[in-house]
N, CA, C and O atoms as a GROMACS GRO file, in nm:
protein
  424
    1MET      N    1   2.441  -1.668  -3.734
    1MET     CA    2   2.401  -1.746  -3.620
    1MET      C    3   2.284  -1.837  -3.660
    1MET      O    4   2.188  -1.791  -3.722
    2LEU      N    5   2.294  -1.961  -3.626
    2LEU     CA    6   2.189  -2.056  -3.660
    2LEU      C    7   2.065  -2.030  -3.577
    2LEU      O    8   2.071  -1.981  -3.464
    3ARG      N    9   1.954  -2.063  -3.635
    3ARG     CA   10   1.824  -2.042  -3.569
    3ARG      C   11   1.816  -2.120  -3.437
    3ARG      O   12   1.756  -2.070  -3.342
    4GLU      N   13   1.873  -2.238  -3.430
    4GLU     CA   14   1.865  -2.322  -3.311
    4GLU      C   15   1.944  -2.264  -3.193
    4GLU      O   16   1.916  -2.298  -3.078
    5GLU      N   17   2.042  -2.179  -3.220
    5GLU     CA   18   2.123  -2.121  -3.113
    5GLU      C   19   2.055  -2.003  -3.045
    5GLU      O   20   2.090  -1.967  -2.933
    6ARG      N   21   1.958  -1.945  -3.112
    6ARG     CA   22   1.889  -1.828  -3.055
    6ARG      C   23   1.766  -1.874  -2.979
    6ARG      O   24   1.693  -1.961  -3.027
    7PRO      N   25   1.742  -1.816  -2.863
    7PRO     CA   26   1.626  -1.860  -2.785
    7PRO      C   27   1.493  -1.820  -2.846
    7PRO      O   28   1.391  -1.883  -2.817
    8GLY      N   29   1.490  -1.718  -2.928
    8GLY     CA   30   1.365  -1.675  -2.990
    8GLY      C   31   1.298  -1.566  -2.909
    8GLY      O   32   1.329  -1.542  -2.793
    9LEU      N   33   1.204  -1.502  -2.975
    9LEU     CA   34   1.136  -1.390  -2.911
    9LEU      C   35   1.046  -1.434  -2.796
    9LEU      O   36   1.030  -1.359  -2.699
   10GLN      N   37   0.989  -1.552  -2.805
   10GLN     CA   38   0.902  -1.598  -2.696
   10GLN      C   39   0.980  -1.609  -2.566
   10GLN      O   40   0.931  -1.566  -2.461
   11ALA      N   41   1.099  -1.664  -2.571
   11ALA     CA   42   1.180  -1.677  -2.450
   11ALA      C   43   1.223  -1.540  -2.398
   11ALA      O   44   1.225  -1.518  -2.277
   12GLU      N   45   1.256  -1.450  -2.488
   12GLU     CA   46   1.296  -1.315  -2.446
   12GLU      C   47   1.180  -1.240  -2.381
   12GLU      O   48   1.198  -1.174  -2.279
   13ARG      N   49   1.061  -1.251  -2.441
   13ARG     CA   50   0.943  -1.187  -2.381
   13ARG      C   51   0.909  -1.248  -2.246
   13ARG      O   52   0.870  -1.177  -2.153
   14THR      N   53   0.924  -1.378  -2.234
   14THR     CA   54   0.898  -1.445  -2.107
   14THR      C   55   0.994  -1.396  -2.000
   14THR      O   56   0.952  -1.366  -1.888
   15LEU      N   57   1.121  -1.387  -2.034
   15LEU     CA   58   1.219  -1.339  -1.937
   15LEU      C   59   1.190  -1.195  -1.895
   15LEU      O   60   1.199  -1.161  -1.777
   16LEU      N   61   1.156  -1.111  -1.991
   16LEU     CA   62   1.124  -0.972  -1.958
   16LEU      C   63   1.001  -0.963  -1.868
   16LEU      O   64   0.997  -0.880  -1.777
   17ALA      N   65   0.901  -1.046  -1.893
   17ALA     CA   66   0.780  -1.045  -1.810
   17ALA      C   67   0.811  -1.088  -1.667
   17ALA      O   68   0.764  -1.025  -1.572
   18TRP      N   69   0.889  -1.192  -1.651
   18TRP     CA   70   0.925  -1.237  -1.517
   18TRP      C   71   1.012  -1.132  -1.447
   18TRP      O   72   0.996  -1.109  -1.327
   19ASP      N   73   1.102  -1.069  -1.520
   19ASP     CA   74   1.186  -0.965  -1.459
   19ASP      C   75   1.104  -0.843  -1.418
   19ASP      O   76   1.128  -0.785  -1.312
   20ARG      N   77   1.006  -0.804  -1.500
   20ARG     CA   78   0.917  -0.693  -1.462
   20ARG      C   79   0.838  -0.728  -1.337
   20ARG      O   80   0.819  -0.643  -1.249
   21THR      N   81   0.792  -0.850  -1.328
   21THR     CA   82   0.719  -0.894  -1.210
   21THR      C   83   0.808  -0.887  -1.086
   21THR      O   84   0.766  -0.838  -0.982
   22ALA      N   85   0.930  -0.937  -1.099
   22ALA     CA   86   1.023  -0.935  -0.986
   22ALA      C   87   1.054  -0.791  -0.944
   22ALA      O   88   1.061  -0.761  -0.825
   23LEU      N   89   1.073  -0.703  -1.042
   23LEU     CA   90   1.104  -0.563  -1.012
   23LEU      C   91   0.986  -0.494  -0.943
   23LEU      O   92   1.006  -0.417  -0.849
   24ALA      N   93   0.865  -0.522  -0.989
   24ALA     CA   94   0.747  -0.461  -0.926
   24ALA      C   95   0.730  -0.508  -0.782
   24ALA      O   96   0.698  -0.428  -0.694
   25ILE      N   97   0.752  -0.636  -0.758
   25ILE     CA   98   0.741  -0.688  -0.621
   25ILE      C   99   0.851  -0.630  -0.534
   25ILE      O  100   0.826  -0.596  -0.418
   26LEU      N  101   0.971  -0.618  -0.587
   26LEU     CA  102   1.082  -0.560  -0.511
   26LEU      C  103   1.055  -0.413  -0.479
   26LEU      O  104   1.085  -0.368  -0.368
   27ALA      N  105   1.000  -0.339  -0.573
   27ALA     CA  106   0.964  -0.199  -0.548
   27ALA      C  107   0.858  -0.189  -0.439
   27ALA      O  108   0.861  -0.099  -0.356
   28ASN      N  109   0.765  -0.283  -0.440
   28ASN     CA  110   0.663  -0.288  -0.336
   28ASN      C  111   0.727  -0.306  -0.198
   28ASN      O  112   0.690  -0.238  -0.103
   29GLY      N  113   0.822  -0.396  -0.188
   29GLY     CA  114   0.893  -0.417  -0.062
   29GLY      C  115   0.972  -0.295  -0.020
   29GLY      O  116   0.979  -0.262   0.099
   30ALA      N  117   1.032  -0.226  -0.118
   30ALA     CA  118   1.108  -0.105  -0.086
   30ALA      C  119   1.015   0.004  -0.032
   30ALA      O  120   1.051   0.076   0.062
   31LEU      N  121   0.897   0.016  -0.090
   31LEU     CA  122   0.801   0.115  -0.039
   31LEU      C  123   0.757   0.082   0.103
   31LEU      O  124   0.738   0.172   0.184
   32LEU      N  125   0.742  -0.045   0.132
   32LEU     CA  126   0.707  -0.084   0.269
   32LEU      C  127   0.818  -0.046   0.367
   32LEU      O  128   0.790   0.000   0.478
   33LEU      N  129   0.943  -0.066   0.326
   33LEU     CA  130   1.053  -0.029   0.415
   33LEU      C  131   1.065   0.122   0.431
   33LEU      O  132   1.088   0.171   0.541
   34VAL      N  133   1.049   0.197   0.322
   34VAL     CA  134   1.059   0.343   0.329
   34VAL      C  135   0.948   0.400   0.416
   34VAL      O  136   0.969   0.496   0.490
   35SER      N  137   0.829   0.342   0.408
   35SER     CA  138   0.719   0.391   0.491
   35SER      C  139   0.736   0.354   0.637
   35SER      O  140   0.661   0.401   0.723
   36ASN      N  141   0.834   0.271   0.666
   36ASN     CA  142   0.857   0.226   0.802
   36ASN      C  143   0.985   0.283   0.862
   36ASN      O  144   1.033   0.233   0.963
   37VAL      N  145   1.040   0.385   0.801
   37VAL     CA  146   1.168   0.440   0.848
   37VAL      C  147   1.156   0.493   0.991
   37VAL      O  148   1.244   0.469   1.073
   38ASP      N  149   1.050   0.565   1.022
   38ASP     CA  150   1.037   0.626   1.154
   38ASP      C  151   0.970   0.534   1.256
   38ASP      O  152   0.976   0.561   1.376
   39ARG      N  153   0.905   0.427   1.210
   39ARG     CA  154   0.839   0.334   1.301
   39ARG      C  155   0.914   0.201   1.301
   39ARG      O  156   0.985   0.168   1.206
   40ASN      N  157   0.898   0.129   1.406
   40ASN     CA  158   0.959  -0.002   1.416
   40ASN      C  159   0.849  -0.108   1.408
   40ASN      O  160   0.831  -0.186   1.501
   41ASP      N  161   0.777  -0.109   1.298
   41ASP     CA  162   0.664  -0.198   1.279
   41ASP      C  163   0.713  -0.333   1.226
   41ASP      O  164   0.758  -0.343   1.112
   42VAL      N  165   0.703  -0.435   1.308
   42VAL     CA  166   0.753  -0.568   1.272
   42VAL      C  167   0.674  -0.626   1.155
   42VAL      O  168   0.731  -0.696   1.071
   43LEU      N  169   0.545  -0.599   1.149
   43LEU     CA  170   0.462  -0.654   1.041
   43LEU      C  171   0.503  -0.597   0.905
   43LEU      O  172   0.509  -0.671   0.807
   44ARG      N  173   0.532  -0.467   0.899
   44ARG     CA  174   0.576  -0.408   0.772
   44ARG      C  175   0.715  -0.457   0.732
   44ARG      O  176   0.742  -0.479   0.615
   45ILE      N  177   0.800  -0.472   0.830
   45ILE     CA  178   0.935  -0.525   0.799
   45ILE      C  179   0.923  -0.668   0.748
   45ILE      O  180   0.993  -0.707   0.654
   46THR      N  181   0.836  -0.747   0.811
   46THR     CA  182   0.814  -0.884   0.766
   46THR      C  183   0.759  -0.885   0.623
   46THR      O  184   0.803  -0.965   0.540
   47ALA      N  185   0.664  -0.798   0.595
   47ALA     CA  186   0.608  -0.789   0.460
   47ALA      C  187   0.716  -0.749   0.359
   47ALA      O  188   0.718  -0.801   0.248
   48ALA      N  189   0.805  -0.659   0.397
   48ALA     CA  190   0.912  -0.617   0.308
   48ALA      C  191   1.010  -0.732   0.281
   48ALA      O  192   1.056  -0.750   0.169
   49VAL      N  193   1.040  -0.809   0.384
   49VAL     CA  194   1.129  -0.924   0.367
   49VAL      C  195   1.063  -1.029   0.278
   49VAL      O  196   1.129  -1.089   0.193
   50VAL      N  197   0.934  -1.052   0.297
   50VAL     CA  198   0.861  -1.146   0.212
   50VAL      C  199   0.861  -1.095   0.068
   50VAL      O  200   0.872  -1.175  -0.025
   51ALA      N  201   0.847  -0.964   0.048
   51ALA     CA  202   0.849  -0.907  -0.087
   51ALA      C  203   0.983  -0.933  -0.154
   51ALA      O  204   0.988  -0.967  -0.272
   52VAL      N  205   1.092  -0.916  -0.082
   52VAL     CA  206   1.224  -0.942  -0.139
   52VAL      C  207   1.237  -1.090  -0.174
   52VAL      O  208   1.289  -1.125  -0.280
   53ALA      N  209   1.190  -1.178  -0.086
   53ALA     CA  210   1.198  -1.321  -0.112
   53ALA      C  211   1.114  -1.360  -0.234
   53ALA      O  212   1.158  -1.440  -0.317
   54VAL      N  213   0.995  -1.304  -0.246
   54VAL     CA  214   0.909  -1.335  -0.361
   54VAL      C  215   0.969  -1.277  -0.489
   54VAL      O  216   0.960  -1.340  -0.595
   55ALA      N  217   1.031  -1.160  -0.481
   55ALA     CA  218   1.096  -1.102  -0.599
   55ALA      C  219   1.212  -1.190  -0.646
   55ALA      O  220   1.228  -1.212  -0.766
   56LEU      N  221   1.292  -1.238  -0.552
   56LEU     CA  222   1.402  -1.327  -0.589
   56LEU      C  223   1.348  -1.458  -0.646
   56LEU      O  224   1.406  -1.513  -0.740
   57LEU      N  225   1.239  -1.507  -0.589
   57LEU     CA  226   1.176  -1.628  -0.641
   57LEU      C  227   1.127  -1.606  -0.784
   57LEU      O  228   1.144  -1.693  -0.870
   58ALA      N  229   1.066  -1.491  -0.810
   58ALA     CA  230   1.018  -1.461  -0.945
   58ALA      C  231   1.133  -1.455  -1.045
   58ALA      O  232   1.123  -1.506  -1.156
   59ALA      N  233   1.242  -1.392  -1.006
   59ALA     CA  234   1.358  -1.383  -1.095
   59ALA      C  235   1.416  -1.522  -1.123
   59ALA      O  236   1.451  -1.554  -1.236
   60TYR      N  237   1.425  -1.604  -1.020
   60TYR     CA  238   1.478  -1.739  -1.036
   60TYR      C  239   1.386  -1.825  -1.122
   60TYR      O  240   1.432  -1.894  -1.214
   61LEU      N  241   1.257  -1.821  -1.094
   61LEU     CA  242   1.162  -1.900  -1.172
   61LEU      C  243   1.157  -1.854  -1.317
   61LEU      O  244   1.134  -1.935  -1.408
   62GLY      N  245   1.178  -1.726  -1.339
   62GLY     CA  246   1.182  -1.675  -1.476
   62GLY      C  247   1.296  -1.734  -1.555
   62GLY      O  248   1.278  -1.769  -1.672
   63ARG      N  249   1.411  -1.747  -1.494
   63ARG     CA  250   1.526  -1.807  -1.562
   63ARG      C  251   1.498  -1.954  -1.594
   63ARG      O  252   1.530  -2.002  -1.703
   64ILE      N  253   1.439  -2.024  -1.498
   64ILE     CA  254   1.406  -2.165  -1.521
   64ILE      C  255   1.304  -2.177  -1.634
   64ILE      O  256   1.316  -2.264  -1.721
   65ARG      N  257   1.205  -2.091  -1.633
   65ARG     CA  258   1.100  -2.094  -1.734
   65ARG      C  259   1.157  -2.070  -1.874
   65ARG      O  260   1.118  -2.137  -1.970
   66VAL      N  261   1.247  -1.975  -1.886
   66VAL     CA  262   1.308  -1.946  -2.016
   66VAL      C  263   1.387  -2.067  -2.065
   66VAL      O  264   1.382  -2.101  -2.183
   67GLN      N  265   1.459  -2.131  -1.975
   67GLN     CA  266   1.535  -2.249  -2.014
   67GLN      C  267   1.442  -2.362  -2.060
   67GLN      O  268   1.474  -2.435  -2.154
   68GLN      N  269   1.327  -2.376  -1.993
   68GLN     CA  270   1.229  -2.477  -2.035
   68GLN      C  271   1.176  -2.446  -2.174
   68GLN      O  272   1.159  -2.536  -2.256
   69ILE      N  273   1.150  -2.319  -2.202
   69ILE     CA  274   1.098  -2.280  -2.333
   69ILE      C  275   1.202  -2.306  -2.442
   69ILE      O  276   1.170  -2.357  -2.549
   70VAL      N  277   1.326  -2.271  -2.415
   70VAL     CA  278   1.432  -2.291  -2.513
   70VAL      C  279   1.452  -2.441  -2.540
   70VAL      O  280   1.462  -2.482  -2.655
   71ASP      N  281   1.456  -2.521  -2.434
   71ASP     CA  282   1.473  -2.665  -2.451
   71ASP      C  283   1.356  -2.727  -2.527
   71ASP      O  284   1.376  -2.812  -2.614
   72ALA      N  285   1.234  -2.684  -2.494
   72ALA     CA  286   1.116  -2.738  -2.563
   72ALA      C  287   1.115  -2.696  -2.710
   72ALA      O  288   1.075  -2.774  -2.796
   73ALA      N  289   1.159  -2.575  -2.739
   73ALA     CA  290   1.164  -2.528  -2.878
   73ALA      C  291   1.264  -2.609  -2.959
   73ALA      O  292   1.240  -2.640  -3.076
   74ARG      N  293   1.374  -2.644  -2.897
   74ARG     CA  294   1.474  -2.725  -2.968
   74ARG      C  295   1.422  -2.865  -2.998
   74ARG      O  296   1.460  -2.926  -3.098
   75ARG      N  297   1.335  -2.916  -2.911
   75ARG     CA  298   1.278  -3.050  -2.932
   75ARG      C  299   1.145  -3.043  -3.007
   75ARG      O  300   1.082  -3.146  -3.031
   76HIS      N  301   1.103  -2.922  -3.044
   76HIS     CA  302   0.975  -2.901  -3.113
   76HIS      C  303   0.858  -2.951  -3.030
   76HIS      O  304   0.770  -3.020  -3.081
   77GLN      N  305   0.859  -2.917  -2.902
   77GLN     CA  306   0.753  -2.956  -2.811
   77GLN      C  307   0.689  -2.831  -2.752
   77GLN      O  308   0.743  -2.721  -2.761
   78VAL      N  309   0.574  -2.851  -2.694
   78VAL     CA  310   0.504  -2.745  -2.624
   78VAL      C  311   0.528  -2.764  -2.475
   78VAL      O  312   0.522  -2.876  -2.425
   79VAL      N  313   0.555  -2.655  -2.405
   79VAL     CA  314   0.581  -2.664  -2.261
   79VAL      C  315   0.465  -2.599  -2.187
   79VAL      O  316   0.414  -2.494  -2.228
   80ASN      N  317   0.424  -2.662  -2.078
   80ASN     CA  318   0.315  -2.603  -1.998
   80ASN      C  319   0.373  -2.519  -1.884
   80ASN      O  320   0.494  -2.518  -1.863
   81ALA      N  321   0.288  -2.450  -1.813
   81ALA     CA  322   0.334  -2.358  -1.709
   81ALA      C  323   0.397  -2.429  -1.591
   81ALA      O  324   0.492  -2.378  -1.532
   82GLY      N  325   0.347  -2.544  -1.556
   82GLY     CA  326   0.403  -2.618  -1.444
   82GLY      C  327   0.374  -2.550  -1.311
   82GLY      O  328   0.285  -2.466  -1.302
   83PRO      N  329   0.449  -2.587  -1.208
   83PRO     CA  330   0.421  -2.534  -1.074
   83PRO      C  331   0.476  -2.394  -1.049
   83PRO      O  332   0.449  -2.336  -0.943
   84ALA      N  333   0.550  -2.338  -1.142
   84ALA     CA  334   0.611  -2.207  -1.120
   84ALA      C  335   0.507  -2.098  -1.095
   84ALA      O  336   0.522  -2.017  -1.004
   85MET      N  337   0.402  -2.098  -1.175
   85MET     CA  338   0.299  -1.995  -1.160
   85MET      C  339   0.224  -2.011  -1.028
   85MET      O  340   0.191  -1.911  -0.963
   86THR      N  341   0.198  -2.134  -0.987
   86THR     CA  342   0.130  -2.159  -0.860
   86THR      C  343   0.216  -2.113  -0.744
   86THR      O  344   0.166  -2.052  -0.650
   87LEU      N  345   0.344  -2.142  -0.751
   87LEU     CA  346   0.436  -2.102  -0.645
   87LEU      C  347   0.444  -1.950  -0.634
   87LEU      O  348   0.440  -1.895  -0.524
   88LEU      N  349   0.457  -1.883  -0.747
   88LEU     CA  350   0.463  -1.737  -0.746
   88LEU      C  351   0.332  -1.677  -0.698
   88LEU      O  352   0.331  -1.580  -0.622
   89ALA      N  353   0.220  -1.734  -0.743
   89ALA     CA  354   0.090  -1.682  -0.701
   89ALA      C  355   0.073  -1.697  -0.550
   89ALA      O  356   0.016  -1.608  -0.485
   90GLY      N  357   0.120  -1.806  -0.493
   90GLY     CA  358   0.114  -1.824  -0.348
   90GLY      C  359   0.197  -1.719  -0.276
   90GLY      O  360   0.154  -1.665  -0.174
   91GLY      N  361   0.315  -1.689  -0.328
   91GLY     CA  362   0.399  -1.586  -0.267
   91GLY      C  363   0.336  -1.448  -0.275
   91GLY      O  364   0.340  -1.372  -0.178
   92VAL      N  365   0.277  -1.416  -0.389
   92VAL     CA  366   0.212  -1.286  -0.406
   92VAL      C  367   0.088  -1.278  -0.315
   92VAL      O  368   0.060  -1.173  -0.258
   93LEU      N  369   0.016  -1.389  -0.302
   93LEU     CA  370  -0.100  -1.391  -0.212
   93LEU      C  371  -0.058  -1.368  -0.067
   93LEU      O  372  -0.122  -1.291   0.004
   94LEU      N  373   0.049  -1.434  -0.024
   94LEU     CA  374   0.100  -1.412   0.111
   94LEU      C  375   0.142  -1.267   0.132
   94LEU      O  376   0.112  -1.207   0.235
   95LEU      N  377   0.210  -1.211   0.034
   95LEU     CA  378   0.251  -1.071   0.042
   95LEU      C  379   0.129  -0.979   0.049
   95LEU      O  380   0.128  -0.882   0.126
   96GLY      N  381   0.028  -1.008  -0.030
   96GLY     CA  382  -0.094  -0.926  -0.028
   96GLY      C  383  -0.164  -0.931   0.107
   96GLY      O  384  -0.213  -0.828   0.155
   97VAL      N  385  -0.170  -1.047   0.168
   97VAL     CA  386  -0.234  -1.061   0.300
   97VAL      C  387  -0.154  -0.983   0.404
   97VAL      O  388  -0.213  -0.915   0.488
   98LEU      N  389  -0.022  -0.992   0.398
   98LEU     CA  390   0.061  -0.917   0.493
   98LEU      C  391   0.044  -0.767   0.476
   98LEU      O  392   0.033  -0.693   0.574
   99GLU      N  393   0.040  -0.721   0.352
   99GLU     CA  394   0.022  -0.578   0.328
   99GLU      C  395  -0.115  -0.530   0.372
   99GLU      O  396  -0.128  -0.422   0.429
  100LEU      N  397  -0.215  -0.609   0.346
  100LEU     CA  398  -0.350  -0.573   0.390
  100LEU      C  399  -0.354  -0.563   0.541
  100LEU      O  400  -0.418  -0.473   0.596
  101ALA      N  401  -0.288  -0.654   0.609
  101ALA     CA  402  -0.285  -0.651   0.755
  101ALA      C  403  -0.212  -0.527   0.806
  101ALA      O  404  -0.251  -0.470   0.907
  102THR      N  405  -0.106  -0.484   0.735
  102THR     CA  406  -0.034  -0.364   0.780
  102THR      C  407  -0.120  -0.239   0.763
  102THR      O  408  -0.116  -0.150   0.848
  103PHE      N  409  -0.198  -0.232   0.655
  103PHE     CA  410  -0.279  -0.113   0.633
  103PHE      C  411  -0.404  -0.110   0.720
  103PHE      O  412  -0.453  -0.003   0.755
  104LEU      N  413  -0.455  -0.227   0.754
  104LEU     CA  414  -0.572  -0.231   0.841
  104LEU      C  415  -0.539  -0.195   0.985
  104LEU      O  416  -0.626  -0.157   1.063
  105ARG      N  417  -0.412  -0.209   1.021
  105ARG     CA  418  -0.371  -0.174   1.157
  105ARG      C  419  -0.370  -0.024   1.183
  105ARG      O  420  -0.379   0.020   1.297
  106TYR      N  421  -0.360   0.056   1.076
  106TYR     CA  422  -0.349   0.201   1.094
  106TYR      C  423  -0.468   0.272   1.040
  106TYR      O  424  -0.475   0.395   1.047
   0.00000   0.00000   0.00000
């Protein structure tokens, strides 16, 4: 297999990091739902839905990021982070505020 056909270890590590992030956020949302089984708390359900949305966003952005790295490597260029990190950070911040609000209520 030619070197140009393989994405390289950097792209693989990037994809694994984004997938771990998505999995951690998804697990967070699952814990919010499990803790809400006996209660009908709209705020916790909203936080869980936001967690699922942010996890899907992280998984999607990870795929885009890997493709950017592979394309830049083929052109021998350096790629910057772009808006993906800002977008994900905003989602995680929103999720954190929602979770803090759920815990402060009890």
